[in-house]
MILUM-414760 format. One record per atom (N, C-alpha, C): residue number from 1; residue in one letter; atom name; y, z, x. Coordinates in steps of 0.2 Angstrom, whole numbers. Example, Ala and Ser with C-alpha at 12.3 -4.5 7.8 and 13.67 -1.06 7.14 Angstrom:
MILUM-414760
     k   r    a      c2      c3      c1
     1   A    N     -28      39      66
     1   A   CA     -22      39      62
     1   A    C     -16      39      66
     2   S    N     -11      35      64
     2   S   CA      -5      36      68
     2   S    C       0      39      64
END
This chain:
MILUM-414760
     k   r    a      c2      c3      c1
     1   M    N      -6       0       4
     1   M   CA       0       0       0
     1   M    C       6       0       4
     2   I    N      11      -4       3
     2   I   CA      17      -5       7
     2   I    C      23      -1       4
     3   S    N      26       3       7
     3   S   CA      31       7       4
     3   S    C      37       3       4
     4   P    N      41       4      -2
     4   P   CA      48       1      -2
     4   P    C      52       2       3
     5   W    N      57      -3       5
     5   W   CA      62      -2      10
     5   W    C      66       4      10
     6   W    N      68       6       4
     6   W   CA      72      12       3
     6   W    C      68      19       5
     7   Y    N      61      19       4
     7   Y   CA      57      24       6
     7   Y    C      57      25      13
     8   S    N      56      20      17
     8   S   CA      56      20      24
     8   S    C      63      22      27
     9   R    N      68      20      24
     9   R   CA      75      22      26
     9   R    C      76      29      25
    10   F    N      74      31      19
    10   F   CA      75      38      17
    10   F    C      71      43      22
    11   S    N      65      41      24
    11   S   CA      61      45      28
    11   S    C      64      46      35
    12   D    N      67      40      37
    12   D   CA      70      40      44
    12   D    C      76      44      44
    13   M    N      80      44      39
    13   M   CA      86      48      38
    13   M    C      84      56      38
    14   F    N      79      57      34
    14   F   CA      76      64      34
    14   F    C      74      67      40
    15   L    N      70      63      44
    15   L   CA      68      65      51
    15   L    C      74      66      56
    16   R    N      79      62      55
    16   R   CA      84      62      59
    16   R    C      88      69      58
    17   G    N      89      70      51
    17   G   CA      92      76      49
    17   G    C      89      82      51
    18   L    N      82      82      51
    18   L   CA      78      88      52
    18   L    C      78      89      60
    19   A    N      78      84      64
    19   A   CA      79      85      71
    19   A    C      86      88      73
    20   A    N      91      85      70
    20   A   CA      98      88      71
    20   A    C      98      95      69
    21   S    N      95      97      63
    21   S   CA      95     104      61
    21   S    C      92     109      66
    22   I    N      86     106      69
    22   I   CA      82     110      74
    22   I    C      86     111      80
    23   F    N      89     106      82
    23   F   CA      94     106      88
    23   F    C      99     111      87
    24   L    N     103     111      82
    24   L   CA     108     115      81
    24   L    C     106     122      80
    25   W    N     100     123      77
    25   W   CA      97     130      76
    25   W    C      96     133      83
    26   W    N      94     129      88
    26   W   CA      92     131      95
    26   W    C      98     132      99
    27   V    N     103     128      98
    27   V   CA     109     128     103
    27   V    C     115     132     101
    28   L    N     116     133      94
    28   L   CA     121     137      92
    28   L    C     122     144      95
    29   P    N     116     147      94
    29   P   CA     116     154      97
    29   P    C     118     154     104
    30   L    N     116     149     108
    30   L   CA     119     149     115
    30   L    C     126     148     116
    31   L    N     129     143     112
    31   L   CA     136     142     112
    31   L    C     140     148     109
    32   A    N     137     152     105
    32   A   CA     140     158     103
    32   A    C     141     164     108
    33   Q    N     137     163     113
    33   Q   CA     137     169     118
    33   Q    C     144     168     122
    34   P    N     147     174     123
    34   P   CA     154     174     127
    34   P    C     153     171     134
    35   V    N     157     166     136
    35   V   CA     157     163     142
    35   V    C     161     167     147
    36   P    N     158     169     153
    36   P   CA     161     173     158
    36   P    C     166     169     161
    37   V    N     172     172     163
    37   V   CA     177     168     167
    37   V    C     175     166     174
    38   E    N     171     171     177
    38   E   CA     169     170     184
    38   E    C     163     174     186
    39   Y    N     161     173     192
    39   Y   CA     156     177     195
    39   Y    C     159     181     201
    40   A    N     156     187     203
    40   A   CA     159     190     209
    40   A    C     152     193     212
    41   T    N     153     193     219
    41   T   CA     147     195     223
    41   T    C     149     201     227
    42   F    N     145     207     227
    42   F   CA     147     213     231
    42   F    C     141     214     235
    43   M    N     142     217     241
    43   M   CA     136     218     246
    43   M    C     134     225     245
    44   S    N     128     227     245
    44   S   CA     125     233     245
    44   S    C     119     234     250
    45   H    N     121     237     256
    45   H   CA     116     238     261
    45   H    C     112     231     263
    46   G    N     116     226     264
    46   G   CA     114     220     266
    46   G    C     112     215     260
    47   K    N     112     218     254
    47   K   CA     109     214     248
    47   K    C     115     211     244
    48   A    N     116     205     243
    48   A   CA     121     202     239
    48   A    C     119     204     231
    49   I    N     124     207     228
    49   I   CA     123     209     221
    49   I    C     128     204     217
    50   S    N     126     200     212
    50   S   CA     130     196     208
    50   S    C     132     200     202
    51   C    N     139     199     200
    51   C   CA     141     202     194
    51   C    C     144     196     190
    52   T    N     143     196     183
    52   T   CA     146     192     179
    52   T    C     153     195     177
    53   V    N     158     192     177
    53   V   CA     165     195     176
    53   V    C     168     193     169
    54   F    N     169     197     165
    54   F   CA     173     196     159
    54   F    C     180     199     160
    55   E    N     185     194     161
    55   E   CA     192     196     163
    55   E    C     196     197     158
    56   A    N     201     202     158
    56   A   CA     206     203     154
    56   A    C     213     202     157
    57   H    N     217     199     153
    57   H   CA     224     198     156
    57   H    C     227     205     157
    58   D    N     230     206     163
    58   D   CA     233     212     165
    58   D    C     228     218     164
    59   A    N     222     218     166
    59   A   CA     217     223     165
    59   A    C     220     230     168
    60   V    N     219     235     164
    60   V   CA     222     242     167
    60   V    C     216     246     169
    61   A    N     210     244     169
    61   A   CA     204     248     171
    61   A    C     198     243     172
    62   T    N     193     245     176
    62   T   CA     187     241     177
    62   T    C     181     245     174
    63   I    N     177     241     171
    63   I   CA     171     244     168
    63   I    C     165     241     172
    64   I    N     161     244     175
    64   I   CA     154     242     178
    64   I    C     149     243     173
    65   L    N     146     237     170
    65   L   CA     141     238     165
    65   L    C     134     237     168
    66   L    N     130     242     166
    66   L   CA     123     242     169
    66   L    C     118     241     163
    67   R    N     116     235     162
    67   R   CA     112     234     156
    67   R    C     105     237     157
    68   G    N     101     237     151
    68   G   CA      94     238     151
    68   G    C      90     232     154
    69   S    N      84     233     154
    69   S   CA      80     227     157
    69   S    C      77     222     153
    70   G    N      78     222     146
    70   G   CA      75     218     142
    70   G    C      80     212     140
    71   P    N      78     207     137
    71   P   CA      82     201     134
    71   P    C      87     203     129
    72   T    N      85     208     125
    72   T   CA      90     210     120
    72   T    C      95     214     123
    73   D    N      94     218     128
    73   D   CA      99     222     132
    73   D    C     104     217     135
    74   L    N     102     212     137
    74   L   CA     106     207     141
    74   L    C     111     204     135
    75   S    N     109     203     129
    75   S   CA     113     200     124
    75   S    C     118     205     122
    76   L    N     116     211     121
    76   L   CA     121     217     120
    76   L    C     126     217     125
    77   A    N     124     217     132
    77   A   CA     128     218     137
    77   A    C     134     212     137
    78   R    N     132     206     136
    78   R   CA     136     201     136
    78   R    C     142     202     130
    79   S    N     139     204     124
    79   S   CA     144     205     119
    79   S    C     149     211     120
    80   Q    N     146     216     124
    80   Q   CA     150     222     126
    80   Q    C     155     219     131
    81   G    N     153     215     135
    81   G   CA     158     213     141
    81   G    C     164     209     138
    82   R    N     162     205     133
    82   R   CA     168     202     129
    82   R    C     172     206     125
    83   F    N     169     211     122
    83   F   CA     173     216     118
    83   F    C     178     220     122
    84   F    N     175     223     127
    84   F   CA     180     227     132
    84   F    C     185     223     135
    85   A    N     183     217     137
    85   A   CA     188     212     140
    85   A    C     194     211     135
    86   D    N     192     210     129
    86   D   CA     197     209     124
    86   D    C     201     215     122
    87   H    N     199     220     125
    87   H   CA     203     226     124
    87   H    C     206     229     130
    88   G    N     207     225     135
    88   G   CA     211     227     141
    88   G    C     207     229     147
    89   F    N     201     228     147
    89   F   CA     197     230     153
    89   F    C     194     224     157
    90   R    N     194     224     163
    90   R   CA     190     220     167
    90   R    C     183     222     168
    91   V    N     178     218     165
    91   V   CA     171     221     165
    91   V    C     167     217     170
    92   L    N     163     221     174
    92   L   CA     158     218     179
    92   L    C     151     219     176
    93   L    N     147     214     174
    93   L   CA     140     215     172
    93   L    C     136     214     178
    94   A    N     134     220     181
    94   A   CA     131     220     188
    94   A    C     123     218     187
    95   D    N     121     214     191
    95   D   CA     114     212     192
    95   D    C     111     217     197
    96   Y    N     111     224     195
    96   Y   CA     109     229     200
    96   Y    C     101     229     200
    97   L    N      98     226     195
    97   L   CA      90     226     196
    97   L    C      88     222     202
    98   S    N      92     217     204
    98   S   CA      90     213     209
    98   S    C      89     216     216
    99   A    N      92     222     216
    99   A   CA      92     226     223
    99   A    C      85     229     224
   100   T    N      80     229     220
   100   T   CA      74     231     221
   100   T    C      68     226     219
   101   P    N      62     227     222
   101   P   CA      57     222     221
   101   P    C      55     222     213
   102   S    N      55     227     210
   102   S   CA      53     228     203
   102   S    C      59     232     199
   103   A    N      58     232     192
   103   A   CA      62     236     188
   103   A    C      59     242     186
   104   A    N      54     244     189
   104   A   CA      50     250     187
   104   A    C      55     256     188
   105   P    N      55     261     183
   105   P   CA      59     267     182
   105   P    C      57     272     187
   106   T    N      57     271     193
   106   T   CA      54     276     198
   106   T    C      60     279     201
   107   P    N      59     286     204
   107   P   CA      65     289     207
   107   P    C      68     285     213
   108   A    N      64     282     217
   108   A   CA      67     278     222
   108   A    C      71     272     220
   109   N    N      69     269     214
   109   N   CA      73     263     212
   109   N    C      79     266     209
   110   Y    N      79     271     205
   110   Y   CA      85     274     202
   110   Y    C      90     275     208
   111   R    N      88     278     213
   111   R   CA      92     280     219
   111   R    C      95     274     222
   112   R    N      91     268     222
   112   R   CA      94     262     225
   112   R    C      99     259     221
   113   W    N      97     259     214
   113   W   CA     102     256     209
   113   W    C     109     260     209
   114   A    N     108     266     210
   114   A   CA     114     270     210
   114   A    C     118     269     216
   115   Q    N     115     267     222
   115   Q   CA     118     265     228
   115   Q    C     122     259     227
   116   V    N     119     254     223
   116   V   CA     123     248     221
   116   V    C     129     249     218
   117   V    N     129     254     213
   117   V   CA     135     255     209
   117   V    C     140     259     214
   118   D    N     138     263     218
   118   D   CA     142     266     223
   118   D    C     146     261     228
   119   D    N     142     256     230
   119   D   CA     145     251     234
   119   D    C     150     247     231
   120   I    N     148     245     224
   120   I   CA     153     241     221
   120   I    C     160     245     220
   121   A    N     159     251     218
   121   A   CA     165     255     216
   121   A    C     169     256     223
   122   A    N     166     257     228
   122   A   CA     169     258     235
   122   A    C     173     252     236
   123   E    N     170     246     235
   123   E   CA     174     240     237
   123   E    C     179     238     232
   124   L    N     178     240     226
   124   L   CA     184     239     221
   124   L    C     190     244     223
   125   R    N     188     250     225
   125   R   CA     194     254     227
   125   R    C     197     252     234
   126   S    N     194     248     238
   126   S   CA     197     246     244
   126   S    C     202     240     243
   127   R    N     202     237     237
   127   R   CA     206     232     236
   127   R    C     213     234     233
   128   P    N     218     229     235
   128   P   CA     224     231     232
   128   P    C     226     229     225
   129   L    N     222     233     221
   129   L   CA     223     232     213
   129   L    C     226     238     210
   130   P    N     232     240     211
   130   P   CA     235     246     208
   130   P    C     234     247     201
   131   R    N     234     241     197
   131   R   CA     234     242     190
   131   R    C     227     243     187
   132   N    N     222     242     191
   132   N   CA     215     243     188
   132   N    C     211     247     192
   133   R    N     213     251     196
   133   R   CA     209     255     200
   133   R    C     205     260     197
   134   K    N     206     262     191
   134   K   CA     202     266     187
   134   K    C     195     263     185
   135   I    N     190     266     186
   135   I   CA     183     263     186
   135   I    C     179     268     181
   136   A    N     176     264     176
   136   A   CA     171     267     171
   136   A    C     165     264     172
   137   L    N     160     268     169
   137   L   CA     153     265     169
   137   L    C     150     265     162
   138   I    N     147     259     160
   138   I   CA     143     259     154
   138   I    C     136     258     156
   139   G    N     131     263     154
   139   G   CA     124     262     156
   139   G    C     120     261     149
   140   Q    N     116     256     149
   140   Q   CA     112     255     143
   140   Q    C     105     256     145
   141   S    N     101     260     141
   141   S   CA      94     261     142
   141   S    C      92     263     149
   142   L    N      89     258     152
   142   L   CA      87     259     159
   142   L    C      93     260     164
   143   G    N      99     257     162
   143   G   CA     105     258     166
   143   G    C     109     265     165
   144   A    N     107     268     160
   144   A   CA     110     275     158
   144   A    C     109     280     164
   145   P    N     103     281     166
   145   P   CA     102     286     171
   145   P    C     105     284     178
   146   V    N     105     277     179
   146   V   CA     109     275     185
   146   V    C     116     276     185
   147   A    N     119     275     179
   147   A   CA     126     277     178
   147   A    C     128     284     179
   148   I    N     123     289     177
   148   I   CA     124     296     178
   148   I    C     123     298     185
   149   L    N     118     295     188
   149   L   CA     117     297     195
   149   L    C     123     294     200
   150   A    N     125     288     198
   150   A   CA     131     286     202
   150   A    C     137     290     201
   151   G    N     138     292     195
   151   G   CA     144     296     193
   151   G    C     144     303     196
   152   S    N     138     305     198
   152   S   CA     138     312     200
   152   S    C     139     312     208
   153   R    N     140     307     211
   153   R   CA     141     307     218
   153   R    C     148     307     221
   154   K    N     153     308     217
   154   K   CA     159     309     219
   154   K    C     162     302     222
   155   T    N     160     297     219
   155   T   CA     162     290     222
   155   T    C     168     287     218
   156   G    N     172     292     215
   156   G   CA     178     289     211
   156   G    C     177     286     205
   157   I    N     171     288     201
   157   I   CA     170     285     194
   157   I    C     174     290     190
   158   D    N     178     287     185
   158   D   CA     182     291     181
   158   D    C     180     293     174
   159   A    N     175     289     172
   159   A   CA     172     291     165
   159   A    C     165     287     164
   160   I    N     161     289     160
   160   I   CA     154     286     159
   160   I    C     153     286     152
   161   A    N     150     281     149
   161   A   CA     147     280     143
   161   A    C     140     278     144
   162   E    N     135     282     141
   162   E   CA     128     281     142
   162   E    C     125     280     135
   163   W    N     121     274     134
   163   W   CA     118     272     128
   163   W    C     111     272     128
   164   S    N     108     276     124
   164   S   CA     101     276     123
   164   S    C      97     278     129
   165   G    N      99     282     133
   165   G   CA      96     283     140
   165   G    C      93     290     140
   166   V    N      89     291     146
   166   V   CA      86     297     148
   166   V    C      87     299     155
   167   L    N      89     305     157
   167   L   CA      90     307     164
   167   L    C      83     310     166
   168   P    N      79     307     170
   168   P   CA      73     310     172
   168   P    C      73     317     175
   169   N    N      68     321     173
   169   N   CA      69     328     175
   169   N    C      70     330     182
   170   E    N      68     325     186
   170   E   CA      68     327     194
   170   E    C      76     326     196
   171   F    N      80     323     192
   171   F   CA      87     323     193
   171   F    C      92     328     190
   172   F    N      89     332     186
   172   F   CA      93     337     182
   172   F    C      97     341     187
   173   S    N      93     344     192
   173   S   CA      96     349     196
   173   S    C     100     346     202
   174   Q    N     100     339     202
   174   Q   CA     104     336     207
   174   Q    C     111     334     204
   175   V    N     112     334     198
   175   V   CA     118     332     195
   175   V    C     123     339     195
   176   Q    N     127     339     200
   176   Q   CA     132     345     201
   176   Q    C     139     343     199
   177   N    N     140     336     199
   177   N   CA     147     334     197
   177   N    C     146     328     192
   178   L    N     151     328     188
   178   L   CA     151     322     183
   178   L    C     158     321     180
   179   P    N     160     315     179
   179   P   CA     166     314     176
   179   P    C     165     314     168
   180   P    N     170     314     164
   180   P   CA     169     314     157
   180   P    C     163     309     155
   181   L    N     159     312     151
   181   L   CA     153     308     149
   181   L    C     153     307     141
   182   L    N     151     301     139
   182   L   CA     150     300     132
   182   L    C     143     298     131
   183   I    N     139     301     126
   183   I   CA     132     300     125
   183   I    C     132     297     118
   184   I    N     129     291     118
   184   I   CA     127     287     112
   184   I    C     120     286     111
   185   H    N     117     289     105
   185   H   CA     110     289     105
   185   H    C     108     288      97
   186   G    N     103     285      96
   186   G   CA     100     285      89
   186   G    C      95     290      88
   187   E    N      96     294      82
   187   E   CA      91     299      81
   187   E    C      84     297      79
   188   Q    N      84     290      77
   188   Q   CA      77     288      76
   188   Q    C      74     284      82
   189   D    N      77     285      87
   189   D   CA      74     281      93
   189   D    C      67     284      95
   190   E    N      62     279      95
   190   E   CA      56     281      97
   190   E    C      54     280     104
   191   Q    N      58     275     107
   191   Q   CA      57     273     114
   191   Q    C      60     279     119
   192   V    N      66     281     117
   192   V   CA      69     287     121
   192   V    C      71     292     115
   193   P    N      66     297     114
   193   P   CA      68     301     109
   193   P    C      74     305     109
   194   I    N      77     307     104
   194   I   CA      84     310     103
   194   I    C      84     317     107
   195   V    N      78     320     108
   195   V   CA      78     326     112
   195   V    C      81     325     119
   196   N    N      81     319     122
   196   N   CA      83     318     129
   196   N    C      91     318     128
   197   A    N      94     315     123
   197   A   CA     101     316     122
   197   A    C     103     323     122
   198   R    N     100     327     118
   198   R   CA     101     334     117
   198   R    C     101     338     123
   199   Q    N      96     336     127
   199   Q   CA      95     340     134
   199   Q    C     101     338     139
   200   L    N     103     332     138
   200   L   CA     109     330     142
   200   L    C     115     334     140
   201   V    N     116     334     133
   201   V   CA     122     338     131
   201   V    C     121     345     133
   202   R    N     115     348     133
   202   R   CA     114     355     136
   202   R    C     116     356     143
   203   L    N     114     351     147
   203   L   CA     116     351     154
   203   L    C     123     351     155
   204   C    N     127     347     151
   204   C   CA     134     347     152
   204   C    C     137     353     150
   205   E    N     134     357     145
   205   E   CA     137     363     143
   205   E    C     136     368     148
   206   L    N     130     368     151
   206   L   CA     128     373     157
   206   L    C     133     372     163
   207   K    N     134     366     164
   207   K   CA     138     364     170
   207   K    C     146     364     169
   208   D    N     147     365     163
   208   D   CA     154     364     161
   208   D    C     157     357     162
   209   F    N     153     352     161
   209   F   CA     156     345     161
   209   F    C     159     343     155
   210   T    N     164     339     155
   210   T   CA     167     336     149
   210   T    C     162     331     146
   211   C    N     160     332     140
   211   C   CA     155     328     137
   211   C    C     156     327     129
   212   E    N     155     321     127
   212   E   CA     155     320     119
   212   E    C     149     317     118
   213   A    N     146     318     112
   213   A   CA     140     315     109
   213   A    C     141     311     103
   214   G    N     139     305     103
   214   G   CA     139     301      96
   214   G    C     132     300      94
   215   L    N     129     304      90
   215   L   CA     122     303      88
   215   L    C     122     300      81
   216   Y    N     118     295      80
   216   Y   CA     118     290      74
   216   Y    C     111     291      71
   217   P    N     112     295      65
   217   P   CA     106     297      61
   217   P    C     101     292      59
   218   D    N     103     286      58
   218   D   CA      99     281      55
   218   D    C      97     275      60
   219   E    N      99     276      66
   219   E   CA      98     271      71
   219   E    C      92     273      76
   220   G    N      89     267      78
   220   G   CA      83     268      83
   220   G    C      86     266      90
   221   H    N      81     264      94
   221   H   CA      83     262     101
   221   H    C      88     256     101
   222   L    N      86     251      97
   222   L   CA      91     245      96
   222   L    C      95     246      90
   223   F    N     101     247      91
   223   F   CA     106     248      85
   223   F    C     107     242      81
   224   S    N     109     243      75
   224   S   CA     111     238      70
   224   S    C     118     236      72
   225   N    N     119     230      70
   225   N   CA     126     227      72
   225   N    C     132     231      69
   226   K    N     131     234      64
   226   K   CA     136     239      61
   226   K    C     137     245      66
   227   A    N     131     248      68
   227   A   CA     131     254      72
   227   A    C     134     252      79
   228   I    N     132     246      82
   228   I   CA     135     243      88
   228   I    C     143     243      88
   229   D    N     145     240      82
   229   D   CA     153     240      82
   229   D    C     156     247      82
   230   A    N     153     252      78
   230   A   CA     155     258      78
   230   A    C     155     262      85
   231   A    N     149     261      88
   231   A   CA     148     264      95
   231   A    C     153     261     100
   232   N    N     154     254      99
   232   N   CA     159     251     104
   232   N    C     166     254     103
   233   Q    N     168     255      97
   233   Q   CA     175     258      95
   233   Q    C     175     265      98
   234   R    N     170     269      97
   234   R   CA     170     276      99
   234   R    C     170     276     107
   235   T    N     167     271     110
   235   T   CA     167     271     118
   235   T    C     174     269     120
   236   L    N     177     264     116
   236   L   CA     184     262     118
   236   L    C     189     268     117
   237   T    N     188     272     112
   237   T   CA     193     277     111
   237   T    C     192     282     117
   238   F    N     185     283     119
   238   F   CA     184     288     124
   238   F    C     187     286     130
   239   F    N     186     280     132
   239   F   CA     189     277     138
   239   F    C     197     277     138
   240   R    N     199     276     133
   240   R   CA     207     276     132
   240   R    C     209     283     133
   241   T    N     205     288     131
   241   T   CA     207     295     132
   241   T    C     207     298     139
   242   Y    N     201     296     142
   242   Y   CA     200     299     149
   242   Y    C     202     294     155
   243   L    N     203     288     154
   243   L   CA     204     283     159
   243   L    C     212     283     160
   244   W    N     215     282     155
   244   W   CA     222     280     156
   244   W    C     226     282     150
   245   A    N     231     286     150
   245   A   CA     235     289     145
   245   A    C     238     283     141
   246   N    N     240     278     144
   246   N   CA     244     272     140
   246   N    C     240     266     140
   247   L    N     233     266     140
   247   L   CA     230     260     139
   247   L    C     232     256     133
   248   P    N     233     249     134
   248   P   CA     236     246     128
   248   P    C     232     245     122
   249   K    N     235     246     116
   249   K   CA     231     245     110
   249   K    C     230     237     109
   250   R    N     224     235     108
   250   R   CA     223     229     106
   250   R    C     221     228      99
   251   A    N     220     222      96
   251   A   CA     218     222      89
   251   A    C     211     224      88
   252   E    N     210     228      84
   252   E   CA     203     231      83
   252   E    C     199     226      79
END
């Protein structure tokens, strides 16, 4: 049976449309990702560490962003980089995991990753950038204990926000100094139970550290978009309070 000419033409148009739809479905999420302005490289004990840079016009402070190890963590980190750049910060999304052969959460790896942060912060402070010498850390998941360890070393970190992290028990006694700390955690987190956040709050109380806790009753390890927005705003307020008294107000 021979199909009429219009049927063949319709099938061809349908297949073309389907192919175009599949292409757009695949490529649009990539296009939606914030595009970094540049990349920067820092040296840490002979190892080149790459940082994706989200630049702000007349940045008044720098955030070193330490993401978790998963692909979802990378997506969150990129969106956070653009968010804080839009609100007056220069953000360095550091590839700190490249400093070690693996991303295993071992004490040796944590110490090496914290050294990477120390070295980046030291180089930033050696540069003639008077308007953005203030340095904050954001640590997500695996990056959270790295941020805390780095901030405890008196290397000039001015504030820390840690998201959904855990400080390993062997490091509790080593944290003798800490800049203002914001703890963000979901109470339904099964990967890193909420007890870890409460233990960290208790450590801050015992050591008389400045600490705030944002605990989200309905959130797990991966926050909903609504909770991410709220936590970003809380982190922004925290940094504005402790980094710079006159940080510029940007459109919320």
